[in-house]
N, C-alpha and C positions, 0 to 999 in steps of 0.2 A: 504494503498497501504505500505510494507517494503522496507525502506533506504535502496541504496549497502552500505551504511557502517554496518549496520546491519547483511549482508550474510557470506557467513563462507569464499567466499574469501575476505574479508575485513582483513586486519592484525590486530594479539591478542596483548598479555601482550606477554613485549619482559622483561627477569631478568637483570638486570644490571651485571649478571652474567655473559651472554651470549655476553657481548661486546665485548668480545675478539675475536670473529668469523668475524668481520668486514673485514677481507681478503677475505672470500665468494664471491663471481661475484658479487649477488642480493644487498649486503651493500655497496659492495665495488664501484659500479656505483650511491648509492646511496650520499655518502661519496661524489662525485666528482660534484659539481655543473652543470660543461656542460654535464654528462652523463647523470644524474639523468633527466633534461629534454627533453633527447634526449629518455630515456625510455617512462617519456609518452606522448611524440610523436607515438615514437614505436604503442604504445600498442592502441592507437586512431582507433579506426574502418578506421575511413575516410583518412590514412593515410595509413592504411594497404591496404585499395582498390586502392591506388597508388601504392604498393609494384613493383606490374608487367612490372610499367612504368623501363628500366633498362638504356636509354641512355644517360636521362636527358632534351631529346624533345617533350616528349610524344606520342613516338613511341615504338610498342612492341619489346623487345629485343630479344625476343622469336625467333621473325625472322629473325633475325640474325644469318650468318653463324656461326658455329664454337662457342667454347667460348675462355677462355682462366686459365693459372695454376693457376693466381691469383685469379681470381674470386673463383675456386675450394676450392682454399685454404684460403680464407676468412668465405665459407661456410663452412667447416671442423671446423673453430675457435669457428662462430656462433654456429655448432652443440655444439660442445665439450661446451662450455662456457653454454649453456642453458642445459646441462644435469646434468653439474655438479650441476647448479643453483638447479636442479630437488632435486640431491639428499643433498644436505644441507637444502633442506628446510623441507625435509623429517625428516630426522634429529631434525632438531630444534625440529620442532613439538613433535614427541616421546618424547624429554627430556622436552618440556613445559609441555606437559601431569606429566611428572611423578613429575614433580617440585612444578604443580600443585596443587598436592597431599597431600602438604607440610602444613602445618597449617599457615597460614598468613593472617595480620589486612587489611592489605592494602587494599585500595579501589581497583574496577578493571574496568576498564573505556572501553565501550563497544562501543563507538563511539566518533568519532569530526568532527563536522559539520565546514565548512569556510564559507561558503555564498559563493560562488566564484561569483556568479550572482550580488546578491544584491549587495556585496561593489564593484564592477564592475559597478555601474552605479554611486556610490558614489564617484568610483574614475577617472571616465571618459576613463574606462578599457574596456569596457564591446563592443567592438566590435573586439577585441581578438579574434578567433576561439577557442584557447583553454579555454576559458570562455563558452564558449557557450554548447550547445548538441553536442559530439560527433558522427558521423555516418550521416546516412540518414538523422536525424530531425531538421541537421543545416537548419539554416534559411528559415525550414518550415512554417507557416501559425499558427499550434497548437504551435510550439517551442514559436512565436513571441509573442502569447495572453500569453501563459503563463508567458515569463518574463515579460509582460505588467503589469500582475495581480499580483506578488510578490508581500508581504508585507515588506514597508518601513524599513527598517532596525531598523533606529532610535526610529521610535514607536512603536515596537513587544511590542504585549502584552501578548503575551502567546508562549510557544516553539513550531514551527515546524519544524520539521528534512524533510515534504516529498517538500518545498517548493524548494528546492534546491537536490533534489534527481539526478540528472543526473550527467554524470562522467565527470567533470569539472572542472579545474585546477584553482586558484584565482594568479588573477593580479591584483596586489597594487601600490599605490605610495608613493616614502616615503614621510614623512610630514602630514600623514594624517593617523585617524584610522580607525583600521577595526573590523567588530565587530567576531565572532568564539564562538562556543559551546560546553560544552562537557556533553557526558550521560553515566553517571555509570550505573553498570553492575546488580549488586546487594542490592547495598541500599545506602540511601541518603548520599550527603555527612555531616560528620560531624567534624565544627570546633574544636572540645574542643580535638580529635583524631586522625582528617587525616591532610595532608598536602599534599597541591597539588599542582605540579608548572608545567607553562607552560615555553618550552626551545625553541629556535628557536637557529637553529647552522647554518653555512655557510663555504662552503669549506671543504678541504679533513682535516684540524687540528684546527676545530674551540677553539680558545680562550675568555674566558671573558674579559682580559688584552685589548685583539689585535679587541673587538669588534664584531669580527666572532661567539659571542658568548652569546647568552640572556638568562638570568630565572627569570622568574615572577613568583612570589609566587601569588596563588589565595587568597587574603583578602575579605573575605565576607563584612564585614564595608565598603571599600574602594570604593565609588561609584566616586568616581570625580581621575583624573588626579592630583598627589603628586609632581613627578618627574619636571625638566626643561626641556622645551619642545627639547632639542638635547641630552634627554637620551629616551631609552625604556619608557614605562609605559602601566597598566593594570588598568583597573574599571570593575569592577562587574556591568554586566545591571542587570542580575534576576535570581531567583533560585526560581525552582516549579518541587516539584520532584525529581527525578533522574535527572535532569537535570539543568544546571548552563549555565547560557550564559553573556560572558565578551567583553569589548570595550579594544582591544589594539591600543597603540599610536607607529606609526613606524616617528623616529625622520628625522630630511632633512638631516641628516649626514649618512645614515644608507647607508652598504654594496648595492650594489646593483646585482641582481642577482638572483639567485635561494638559497632559506630559508628552512631548513627542518623544522620540526613542530614536536615537541614530546611532553608527555604529563608524569611527573613522579609522583609518588603516593607513600606516606610512613605514618609514622603515626608519633605522637609526643615523643615517645620515640628514646631517644638517642643511635646511634646503632643501628635502626631497619634497615629493609631492605627498599632497593631504586626499584623499579619497573617502569616500559617505555613502555608507550604507542604510535608506530610510528605510527603519518599518513599515509594514502595510498596516498596524495600528496604531493609533492612539494608546495610551492608557490614561484611566482616572484615576487621581488621587483622593483621597476622600478625609474628612475628621474622623477621630479615631476616638472615642468615647470609653475605650476597651483599654486606654492608653493611660499610666496616670501622669505622664510630660507634657499631654494634650489637656487645649486648655476646656475641652468640652468633657474631660472625665467626668463618670460617672459611675461611684462606687458600689453599685447594687445592683445584680443581673436582673431582678425581678422589676426591677425599673426600668433599664436599658432594654427588657422585652419588652415594657410596653411603651416604650418614650421614643426605642428607634428599632425596632424589628416587627412593630406589630401592626400590619399595613392596614385595616380598618378598625374605625374608632364613633366616637361619639363629637357631635356637635351639639350643645344644650340651647335652644330656642324656649316661645315661647312666651310666659310675665310665669311672674316672681308667685305667685300664686300654683300654678302646675306648670314647674318646668317640664317640657320631655328632652329626650337625644334622637337626634336627627343620625342616623346612622349614615355614617360616611366610609368610604373607599378610597384611601388613600393614595395606595398604588405606586409606593413609593418605588418599589423594585421593578417596574413598566419599562421597556424601552424606549421610552419617550419622557421619560423622568429626570434624565441626570442630562441630555440633551435642550433637554428645555430648560433646567436650570444652568447649564451653562451659556444659554443663548440670553436671557434673564441677567443674569452676572455683567454678559459685554455690552448689552444696551443698557447697563444703571448708570456705566462712566464710573465705574470702582476701578479704579489703576489695577493689573493684574500683579504688581507685589505690593498688594493691600492683601492679595487673596489666601493667605497665612492667618491673617486675624478673624476669630468669628465673630465678633463684635463689629468689625467694619463688612464682612459680607452678609451677615444676617440686615443689617442697614441699607444695606443696599438692596434685596431681597424684597423688604418691608417696601420702598420707593417705590420699584419696577412693577409689584405684583399689580398693581393701582392702575390701569390705563390712564395715561391722559395726554393727549394733543396727540395721539395713535402713537404712542410709546408705554410699550408693558403688556401686561399678559391679559386680563381683564377689567372690560371695563364696567363702571359701575353702574347700577340703576334701582333706584326704590319707590319712584312713583311712575303711573302710566302704561302707554303699551309695550308687549317685549317682543311684539309680531315680528318686528328683523333681528332677531335673535332668540338666543334660549331665556327660557325664564328659569331666574334661578333656582326654584325651585324645582327644577325636573332635571339636573344634575343629580347622581349618586356618589360620582367621586370625583379623584381628578386626574387620571389619567386622558379620559377624552377631550377635557380642556387642553391640556399638553401637548396631546395629538392634532387639534386642532386651530391650533396656534404654530405648531412649525408646520405643516401641511399647507395655507397660508401666507407663509412669509411674514410671519411673526406679526402678523397685523392683530389686534389685543379681537380678544373673545367676548363676544355678548352672551349672556351678562351677568354678572354678581351682587352681592351685597354682602353683610359684616361677616355672616356665616361661612358664606364660601370664600371669600378671603382669609381669613382665619384658618378653614382647612386646609386649602391649597396651598399658604404660606408653613402648613405642619408638614404637610406632601414632601416640599422641594426641602427641608431641611433635614426631617429624617435622611431623603435622600443624598445629600450631603452626606450625613456624618454625625446631625447635630442631635440631641434628645429634644423632645417638643412635642406640644400639645397644644391643641386649643380650647381656650375658658373664655367661659361664657359671665358676662355682668347683668344682673338685672335689676332696671328700672335704673340704666345710663345716664348721664348726664353731656350731653353733645354741646359744650360751652365755647360760644364763638368769639362773646367779649372777651372770654382770659380772665373771669371774674372766677371766684367761687359762688354762684350762685345763678341760680335758673331762672331765670322772671318770666313771670307770663299774666297777661293785665286783660283784666273786662271789663266790661263799659258797665253803666247804670242798671243794663235789664240782664245781667248776668253772662251776655253773649264774648269769647276771648278775641281779643283784638288781634286779628294775625299781626307778627313783626312789632306788635308795641306802639304805642302812641304816635312814635313819630315814623313808623311803619319800618324801622331798622334792627330792629329786635330778634335776634335767628336762634337766640335759648331754643334748645329743644332736648326734651328727656323718650330715651327711646325705650322700649316696652325691654327691649336688651339688648346687648352690644357684645361682640364676638373676639375675641384678637386668641394673639399665640403667645405660647411662654415657650424658653428655649434654654437651654441649661448651660452655663459655662462659667470659668471664672473669668474675675473683671479686674483687671491688673490694674487697668486706668483707672480704678477708684481707690478707697483705703480699704482698709480689714474690714470684714464681713458683709460684704455688700455682694459676694459669691450667689449660686445658685440658680434661681429663676429669674428669667428676667423677660419683662414682658416687650412684645413688639409689636406694634399696632396697621396690619397694611391696608385697613380702611383708609382712603381718603379725607383728609379733616374737612368738614362743611368748606371753609374760606377756599380748599381750592378746586372742590368740585365746582363751585360758583363761578371761580374764575377760571375754568376751562372753558365754556363756552368762546368758541368765535378766535381762539388764540393761533397764533402760527405754527404747524405741524416743526416748523422747524428748529424750533427755539429752545422744545427742552432739551436738555443737555445736564452736564453734573451740578451746574450750578442750580438748574430749572428743578430737579427732583429732590433737593433740599426742603421742600417746602412740604413736601408729599410722606418724609422719615419722619415714624415715629416709635422711637427706642433704639436700642434696647434703653430698659431700665427698672435698674433694679428693682425687682418687689422688695426685696427689703426697706429700702431708700423710701419706700411709698409708705409701706407701715408705721416708718418711723417719722413720717413728712419730710425728710430730707431730701426736697425740693429741689438743690443747689448742684444735682448730680446729673452726669450725662446718662442716657441722653433722652431731652420729652418728658422728664420726670413730672411736672405740672399740669400740664396734660391728662396724663393719667393721674394723678391726685384728685384733679379736679372730676373725673369722671365716676369715681367711686366716694366723693364725698362733698360735692356742691350741695349748695342749700338751697330747699325749693320756695322761692317766693310767688306770693300771688295780691297782686294790685287792684284795686276798682277806681275807677272815678267817684271821685268825691268832688263837688266844689266848695264844700267846707273845710278840700286843704291847698295852703298856700302853693303848691305844686301840682292841683288837681288831680293826684289818687292818695288813697290811704291804704294801708297794709294789713292785709287780712293773713290772721297766723291758716298753718296748711294743718290739717290733723292725720298724724300717721301716713305720711307719704315720702321716704327717707331713697334719697339715692344711694347705689349700691345695696339694694335688698340684701344679696344673695349672690355670690360668685359660685360658676360651680364649672367642673369640668369630669372627665372620665376618671373614677379606680382603677388604680392597675391590678393586672391580674383576675378582674371582675368583667364578667358580660351578660348580659341580661338581653335578647330580644322581646320579651312579651311587657315586660315593664322597665323601670330606670334604678332596679335595685345597685345597677351597677354606677350611681352618681357619687362623688364626692365633692364636699363642701369645706372651702378653702378660701371662706370670705377671712377667717383668722389669718391668711399668711398677705394679706392686703391692709388689713386694719383693725387695731385696738379697738375692740366694740367699746368698752367703756368711754376711753377717750374720745373715739370718733361722736357715741351720739350724746356725749357732754357738747360737745362740735356743734352738732345737726340743732341745739336747741337751743343755739344762738340765736336770736329771733331781732335782735336790736340793732346791728351793725350795715351798716352799708356796705359799696365797695371793698377789695380787699386790693390794697394798690399794692401789695408786694405779687399778687397775681398780674394784678395788669397790669404793669409795668415790667416786672421780671419774667416774665414769660416772653416777653418781646425784644430783651435786652440782647444785644451782641455778646455780654459777656459772660453770657450764659453756656455759648456754646464756643469753645476756640477751634477756629478753621485749622491748627495743629493738631488738634484732636486728642493733645500728651495728656490732658486730663483736665477734667472737669469743675476745676475748681475754683473761684474766681479770686484771683489777687490783686484786688483793686489797690493803686499803687499810692503811695502818702497815708496807708492810716497805720496806726500803731493797732498793737495786739490785745485786745480787753474786748470785755463781752458787753456788748452795746445794749442803750432800752430799748424800750417798743418805741419813744422817736426815734430812733437813729434807724431803726428797723423801716419805719413809717416812710422815714425821710430816701431811704438809700434802698431801692430795690435790689438791689446788685447784691445785696450780703447774702455771704455763705458761713451757715455756720462752723463748715466743717476749718473755715481758719481759728478757730476758738477750741483748739485741744483741750484747753484746763477744764471747759466745763461739758469736755465732752459726756459728762453722766448725765443730763438734763434727758427727761423723759420724753416720749412723744406727746404727753397732757401739758404739760410744759412750752414746750413748740408751740403747740396749739392754741393756747393760753397767749403767747405772745402776740403770733398772729393774729389773731382776734383784738386786743387790745390797740395793735398797729392800724387794725382799720378803724378806730375812731379818733388815732392821733392824727392823721394826714387829710383825713377831711373832716376834721373835726364835730362840724353839725351835722346831724342826721340826716337823710333830702326825703325823709318821710318822716310824719308824725307817729311816736311810737309812746304816747301816754297807755298808763295803767286802765284799765277798763275792768266794770264787774261783770264779772262772767261767770252768770247762774243760771247759764241757759245749756245744758248737753247739745249735740249732736255728734250722733254715730252713723256715715257710710256704711252698710250692709254690705258685708263681703262677698261676691256673689258664686253662687257654687256651681258645679260644673251644667253646662248649658250645652246641648248636643248640638250640629249643624242642623237646621229647618225646623227646629223648638224652637218656641216664644221664648221670655223671658223676662223675669221682673228685678226693676233696679228700686233700692228703695234705702231711705234716711231716716231714722229714729232719733224725736226729739223730745228732751225732758226737761221739763222746767223745774228746780233743784230747790228756785227759790219761794217766799211768804207771799209773795204778790204776785199779781196777774201781768203777763209779759204778751207784746202782738208780736208775731211773726213772719216776715217777709222772708219767702225761700224757693230757691229755682235747684230744680236738679234736668239735666238733659243726659243724655248720651249721644258720642256720635260712632262713625264707621271711623278707625286709622288706619295707616301702615303702623308697621310696626316702628318704625321712626317717631313718632310722636304726631305725625302731621296730619291734621284730622281732613279727613274722603268725602265724608257725606253726614248730614246731621239725619239722626235717627228718629228721636222721639224728644220731646221737651216738655216741663209738667212746673207751672208756676200756683204759688198757692201766697195767702195770707189771712194769717188764724191766731186766734186768742187763746192760750196757754193760762189753763187756772194753777195755782201754786201745788205744786206737787205732781198736776198731770201729767200725761206722753201722750204722743202723734206719733202716726208712721206715715208716711208721705214717700208715694208709689208711682213708679212711673213703666207702664208692661207695652212692651214692644212686642210686637208677634212677626211670624217669619215671609208672612205677605211685606211688611213695613221695611224690614232689612234685606231682602233675597238680591234686589236688584241695587240695593245700596254699600253692601260689606266687600271689601277688598282684600285681594292678598291673601295674609293666614288667617283670617278673621278677625282681628284686636278688635276691642271697644273698647270706648275711653270712656266713663263716666266722671261730670264733677256735678258738685252740689253749690250752693251757694247760700248763705242765711245770714241773716240781719235781726235784731231785740229792739226796736221803737226806744224803748223806755231806755233803757242803757247804753244804746247805740255797740251793745258788744255786736262780732261779725266773724262768721268761720267761716271757711272752704274748707272741701276735702274731692278728692280727685283718686280714682283708681280706674286696672284694666282688667279685660281678661278677657281668653280666646275663645272662638266658637271651636269645641271640638268635633272634629272629624274621625271618621270610622278608621279602623289601621286594615294593610293589605296583610289580609292573611298569602301565605307561601308554605306551599307543601311538595316537595320532590319524592320520586319514585322509584322504588327499587333502593340496590346499593351502588353509589355511583360509585366510577372505575376509569384511573388515567384514558384516555383516548377512546372509554363505549358512550355512547350514548344516554344521557339523562333528561329526563321530563319533568318540567317544576313547572306547577301550578299556581296564576293569582288568583286570587277573588276576595269580593269583597258587596258589601247591599249597599245599593242605591240612596242615601238618607233621605232625599229633601222629594217633591210631590213635582218634579219636572222633570222630562228628558237629556240625559245628556248627550253633549254635541260634541264633533272633533277629539273624540278619545282617544286616547296614546297611552302605552306600556312602556316607560324605561325603565332599564335591570341592568347590572356591568357586577359581577364576580370577581374579583382577584383569584388566578389560577383558574378558574371556572369558565366562563363568556367576558369576550370586551364589552361594552359598554354598547349599547345598541336602543334603537327605539323602533315602534313594531306600532303604527296604525290600529285601532276599532274600530268597531261600531258606534252606531249609539246606543245609549243605556235606556230605559225605559224605568219608569218611578220606581221605588219600591225593590225593581229587578235585584238578583242575584245571579252576576257574572261568573263565570270560572275562562281562563285564561291560559292555554300550555303552552310553554315556551322550551323548545330541546334545546341542548347543551353539549357539548363533548370537555369533560376538564383535560386540563393540559398539567396539572402539578396534583401530588399526593399530599394529605393530610386536611388540619381544619381549614376548612373555608367559608366565607362569607357570601352571602348574595340577596342582594339589595333591589328593592327596586320602587319604582311610583306609577300611581296612576294619577292621569291628568285629564281635564275637559275644559268646554270653556265656561261650564257653566261649576265648577267644581271641581277641584285639585289640589297637591299637596296628598295626596295621599300613599302614606308612606309602609311599606314593611319589610324585614328581614329575615333571613331562614340562616343557622348554620348547617355547614355538610360535612359534613368525615367522607373524603376521598379516597378509595383505596389504588394500591399500584398495580 
C-alpha cells in the first residue's frame, strides 16, 4: 500500500529561489492561517458533499427561485482564482524540472508524516473530525478498528508510514510534544555533509523574534529535550534507512492557530543553496487546559469533561419565575469549527503574534461573533421579520452557522440573539481549547446611559413613555440576557482574579443602533473596539472592583442596576416624581448547566451561580438605596480613556500627580478615574464598604437629587400577584391585591395593564388595561383583576410569548404612590422524540418527532429542524399544515457516524406557533 504522501499529488521540492511567488493564489492562501484552514476544509470530501446545501439550513438551494448577482460574481471570482492557480502550478512544475537538472548535493525529501491520529490520542484531540478519515469512512467500524490498532507513538520500534495514510489534519495542544517523521528520496541523511531543519511558521509575516517562526535543526545525537520548557525543542526518536522520526515539543505559550510545516535541506558547505519541502497540510495548535503551564489550565477532570469535551449543553432562557434550558449542539469537534474560528480571528484584526494570549483571543472572538457593517459571524436581530434569514429559535447548534458562514464567503449569517451568540461563542472557545460555558442572567439591565439605574417614565395615565420625556432614554430591562464564561488565569490583573471570566459577544445597544448605514469598509481593529465586552473577572464583579480590565462596569451594571420608575407630576419642579418599585430587582437569577448532569425531561441539571457574581446581602442593601440619583463614578468612568490603556499591559489606572492615600467619598465623586487597586493598604475593605462609598459618591457630586424624595405615609399595601403557569392558547388573569392597613378611609386610583413584549423588554402590543378608582375602608382589602383571553392575544403575542405586566397605584389622602412590574412566558408544548431500535454506526435508524397542536387554529408553513453530533448533520424538512388540536408524528431516517452517548435535538416551527423544542439522548453501538 502506498502512502498518499508518495503519490504524484503530494507537494515536491520547492527552491528557496521560488519563494518570491507567494503572491500566487495557492501560496497566498497558505500564508494566511484562517484561509489555509478553509482550504483544508473545502478539499475534504465530507464538506464537498455538503456544498450543494446553500441556504444554511439543510435545504436544497437549487430549488429556490432565481439567483442573485452577488452569488454569480462570487462564482466568477472563484473560477478565475482556480484557473490562475492552475496556471501558476504548471509554471512552477516546469521551472522545478529545469532546476532539478542542475547539480545539487542537497537531500531530496520524499514525504513528511505528522501521524495526525496517533498524536491526537496523546493530545486528547482525536474527536476532531479533521483528524479522522475524510469522506464516507468517518465513523465506520473499519476506521474505528484501524484507529485502535495503530502503534503507540511512544513505543514505536519501526517506521510505519501506512498507519496514518488517511488524509487527516494534525490537531495538537500546546505544552505537549508530538511525533513526526521525514522520509528521504535518494539517500540516507549524512550528518557530515547534510543539514536538515524543520521550520514552523505562523501567519502572513512569520518572524523568529516574534515567536511566529521556529527553526529546529535535526541533531542526530540529541535524544532528549535540552531547551527550557517555554521554548520549542526537538529530539530524535529513531533513524532507519531513509526515514528519520523525531519528537517536537510545543511550548505552553505557543501561538494558537494554524502552523505551516516546512523541511529545509542544505549542506554543510558555507553559502550552499537551501531547498524547501512544504508539507501538504498545516497543523492546528490549540490551548491546553490539561497543561499546568498553560493559562487556561483547569485542574479538575470532571470540569474539563463538561466545559471542554462535552459537545452538547443548555442555554437557559425564559423568565426568572420559570427558567428553562434550551438544548444546544456546540459541535466544537465538527469539520467546520476550527476553520471558522481561524477565519474569525483573521477578521477580528488581532495581530497573529498575540494569538498565544487567551485574554486577547477571547476578546477578539467576542468582537467578531456579532456582525456589524458586513463583518462578523452572526447578525443580530431582536424584532420584526426574519424572512430574509433564519429565525434565531430555529437553530439547533453551531455547526450549521459555521458551515453557512464558510460557504458564503465569510458573509454574516442571519440571524442570532444573545443566547445564540453565547452558545456559538462557547463552541468556538471549546474548539480552540478554552474551557467555557454559557451563562444567563434573568432580569438583566441593558443600561445605555452608563449609569447604575434603569429608568422608566410613565405619563399621568400610567402609560409608559418610550424614550422618556426627551425621547432619548434607551434604558432597557431584558427578561434574560446570556453571555459566555471562559476559564483562565489573569496575569494582567492582581492576584485573586483568576478563574471564570465573563465575555459578552452580544453587541451593545448603542453599537447596534449606530451600525445602520455605516460604511462597510470602515470596520477594522479600531472599529471593532466598541463591540468588545470582556473578559471581565467574575470575582472582580462580585467584589465591585470595576476598575479592572475589561469592561467590568458594563457587566456590573447588568446585574446590579437599580430599577427606577418616574411618573408625570405637575407639582414637581422638574415635572416627574419617583415611584417606589415593588420586588423587581436586576440580576434575580444567574444560571448555567451543572457539570456531569444531564436532563432532557426537565431542568434538574441547572446550577445557580448567582453567588459567584453577587454578594447577596450587600447587593440587596445597595438595591434598597432609593434616594440617590445618577452614579457619577459609572456615568463618567465607563467612558474614560484611562480605564483601558491601549498597551493592554494592565488595567490599573496610574493617574499622575496623586499621592498614595485612601480618598474620601468627595474624591471618588470628583475623580471618576479612581481605581481602588492603587491603595493596597486598605485592600481589606469589603464589597459592602465599596458599595457604601459608591452610594455616598452619588450624593456628593450632584448634591441635590433631581427628584423629590420626601418621606410619605405608606399605609396602603400593594401586591402584584405572581402569575401561575399559562399554557399557550389558554386565557390568563392578572391580579393586584390592595390592603388598607390604616385606621382611616383611603381613596385609591389604580392602573393595571398587560403587554406582549420581546424578551429584550421592548413593548410589541397592548393586550389589555384596567383602570379603577375605589374607596377602601380601614383594614379592608380589594382585588383588582385583568383577564386576557386567547382571542385577545393570539395575533399580538410575539416570538417567545413573553408578557410584561405593569401596575401603578396612588392614594389620594396621603399622596402615596407605588408601582410594580413583572413578566412571564406563555408555555409551549415540548417536542417528543423517540428512536426506534438499537442505533449502530453506519446502520439506518428512525427518529419520530411528535407533539399536539395546542391552539385552535391551523398551523401553516410548518418545518422540522434537527441535528445530532455524530448522528445527523443539521437539516430542515418542510411539513404539511397541522389542524387545530391535531397530534402529529414525523419520522426521519439517519445513519449514526460515531459511537457512544449522543444527543438528538429538534425544533418545530410554523407561522402561527414556533420554538417547539425537544431532545433525546441516544446510545450508539459500534
